[in-house]
Structure formats: C-alpha cells, structure tokens
N, C-alpha and C positions, 0 to 999 in steps of 0.2 A: 659150264649153265646149260643143261634143254634147252631147244628153241621155245618151248611152254613157258618158262619160267622167265627165259630171255624177256616172250612180248608182256609177260602180265608184270615184271619190271617197269619196263619203259608205259603198260597199260594205265601202271595204280593211282597218279595223278589225275589222269580222267575220273577214275574209276569214282576216287575219294569224290570230288566234286560234282558230277552227274549221274552219279544211278544211287539210288535207296542200300543201305546198311542190310544185310540179312537175310531178303527177301533171292530170291532165283527164280528165273522158270521152266520145266522140262516139258515136253511136247512129246506126244505121241503121234503121230500123223500118220492115217491107215489111208491108204491107198489098195484099188483091186486089180486087178492086171494077168489077166489069160487061165480065169477061175481059180485064181489066186491073189490072199489077205497079204500087203506087205505091211510095213511100215521102212519109214527113211530113218535110216542112222550116217553117222557120221565120228571120221576117227580124228582125234585131235594132235595137234602137233605133239611127237615125243608120247602118245598115248598107246597101249601097245592090246585096250584092247578101244571096242566104238561105242559110241552113243548113243543118246537121244537125245535130239536138235533142241536149242537154249539158249539161254542168256537172261542179265542182269535187266533190273526193272529203271527209270531214268527217271528224275525228279518231279520231270513233270508230265509226265504219262499215267494216267489213270491204267491197271492192272489188266484188264481184258485187251486194253487199246496194247499195249505193251505186250501182249503174248499174242497180238495178230502183225506187230511191227516184227517181232525173231521171226517168225516161217512167214514171212511178204517176202523180209530178205533169205532167208535160205529157201527157198524154194520160187520164186516169180511171183506164186498163183497168189489173187486176189478174190477177197469174199470167202475168208475160210470160217469153216464151220467151227466153230472152236467151244469146249464143252470143260470148268476148272469142276476136278472132281478128287482129287486129295491133297491135299498137305505132307510133306514128308524131312521130315524135321530129325535122323537120327541122330546120337554126339559123332564126331568127324565122319561124317558117310562122303568127303573129300577127300579124304589124310591119304586115300593112293596115289589120286592123282595130283595132286600138287606137292608129292612127297621131298621134290627135287625145287619148290618154293621156298623164297627168304620169308621167315617168319613174323614178319611186319608187317609186308605188304596185304593189301585190303582183301585185298582175296581168301588169304590164310583166317580171317574170321566166321563164324560157324550163319551159312544160313539154311533156313526153308525155302525149299522147291516149293509151289506151286505145281502142281500137275494137272496138263489139259489131254485131253484128246482131242483128235480133230481127223477129222473129213476131204478129201484129194479126193479130185478128179484125175489120175494117175498119168495121165496127158499134157493136163496142162501143169503141171510140175517140169522147173527145170534146176535137178539139186545143185546148188552152188555152195563151193569150195570158197570161205573166206578163208582171212589172214591166221587165225587160230585152228586152219584141220588141214587136212594130207585130201582124203576124198569123204563126202558123203552119196548115198546109194542110196537104193531103193534092198532089202531085202525080205524075205520069204518068213512069213511067224511062228514057221512048221520046220526052219534052217537057221536060226539064229547065230550070227558068230556069237562069242565072251562080251557082257556090258558090263562096263567100268562103271564105278560107284555103286547105288541102289537102281541104277535102273529097269534093271531085268525085273526088280518088285514093282517100278514106278507099270515098266509095261506089261507086266500080272493084273497090273491093278486096271488097267486099262481097257484094257483089253475086258474083263471081266465087269466094268464098269456097263462100258457096249452092249455086250449079251445082255445084262440088267435092264438099259434102256429099250433096248428091244422089244420090251414089254409094254412098253406105251409111248413110245417114239416112235414113225417111220426112218428108214435109211434109207441110202439109193442116189438119193438128191445127187453128189456131190462122187460117189462111186461110179456109178452104171451110163451110159451114155445117153443121151441124148432121149435115142429109141432104145427100146428093149423089147424078147420076150419076157413071159413071167414064169417061163422056165429058167430063165436069165436072173430076174429079180431074184426068186424059190434057191437058187444053187447061192446065192452071194449071203442069203441066208442063213442057209444050210451052213454054208464056210465060217462064219465069223459064232453062231451059236456052237457048230465042232457035232452035229449030230442030222439025221438026215427029220425031214418031214414030209410029210400024210399029202401029196399034192392037190387033192378036192379040196383037204382043209385048209392045204395055202390062199389056193382059187378061192375061195369062201370069204374069205376074213379079208382079203385085197378086195374081197369086190365089193364088201361091202363099207372099211371105211370109206369108200369116197375119197380117193390118191390118186387113182389111173384113169385117163383117159382112153380106150382104146380105139386105135388110128382104124383106116381105113385101107389098111397096107399091112405086106406080110412076109415073113424073112423067107427069098425065095433062098435055092438050094434045098441039097440036102435028102438021103433018102425017105425019110418022112413029109407027112402032112406039110408045108408048110403055115407056122404058126404065127399069129396075131402079133404085133409090134401095139406098146404100149406107152407113155407119154407119165411124169408125173404128173397132176394138175396140182403147180403151185400153190394156189391158195390157199386147196382143204389139207394138203406139204403141212405144210408150213404153220394154219391154224393146229394142226395134227402137234406138231412139235411141240407149241405152247403151252394146248391143253389137253395132249395124253389123247392114248388109245381105247383106251380101259381092257385095253385084252393081255394076254399072253401068250407064247410062245408053252 
C-alpha cells in the first residue's frame, strides 16, 4: 500500500463523521513576484503529478469559510481574496490519483469540486507541506509541471475567469506591494491578460476609476525620470469590487 492510500485508510472514519460527502474544493492561488504570475502547487504523497491546493468541507462550516480555512492552512495567510468561479464534476475525475486506494473508502465516492481562485501577496505566503503532501511550491504559470486529475482544466478556467473579471473589477491589492508605480501596475495587468496595453490609455482609465492615491513620493534609482508612487484607495477599491468598473480592456 502506498503512503497516500495508507493515510486515506487511517482517515476514513474521520472523513465519514466530520465532512460532507461528494463535495470538495480546489483553489488556484495566484501570486505575483519578479514580474511573473505564479500559482501555488502541492505534490501529494505517492503522486507523480502536482496538484492545486484543496480539501474537503467540514459539516459545520459554510462553503466559503471552508475554502478560506483550507487556504489559510496551506499558505499561512489570512483575509485571503477568494472567488468561486465554477464546479467540476466529470465522472471518474480522481481515478488516476486514487488508483491504489481501496474501493470501500470514503474518498472513492464521486466528488464534485468547487473551483475558487485566490489573489494573495506572494511575500505573505509561507507554503505549508501537510501530512498528505511532500512539497508545496510556487510555479510560474508559463512553466507549469504536469497536473493531476482535472487540475489543468481548473487552472485554465481560473485564469480565463480572472481575465474576464478584469473587465469590471480591479486587481492589485493582494498582488502588489503597498506602494507601486503606474508602470508596475500596468505590467501586472499585461501579464494577467497576456497582451500589451497602451500606456496612455491605461493611465487615463486608472485615474478615472478613482481607486488610486498618488503619493508625494517617487521611485528613486534607475536611468530614467523617477516615477511617482501610488497606493490603492481601499474605500473606492472595495466599492469597485462590489459594484464593478463598467469598462473593459
């Protein structure tokens, strides 16, 4: 019996007593570091491929709270931005992962996974290796290893939804440092969208949104004129998250 199968056998009664049957959660955790968009991946014991952070839903928790708890345990970060975007329920979606697991165990039942994406500050995250995994690491979205089950599809759908959401929601609070330049914000948008944006149009849109505070500070150093620094106006930013920006890229 491999390590994963042994652990799942040991936990079978706990799962049956304390967790909802048929519902799981998979999270695409986006972080931004060194001008690169990354996601957090875990390597499950005995698995040959990597997977998204995820888990099951306790009987005593709402779905959203369960997702937050799963990510807090995996990342150590609190107050994580989470957005549920799709359910994934293909038949036999976990067969490859649980090929050596006894058929009568709780985890062998059919599960529908609720897909979430999360935006976190890269520096706030300390990836946690739990008893079910051997590794937990950041990976560049342009250089991902093979993913288990349907996790490649979940990642692709999450990235597509994030790009759609940029049409009417701001991003950056959870990805950029507290102070940033307009060029750094534009670079973040370009990496997420996978295309270049016009500098003047980007500046005008961001200014018109009213979600930025321009500081009396500049980014020192470099060969060119020192650019101004900005912070997000959290009041207007959060209103825009709730009500939308009504424009697109």
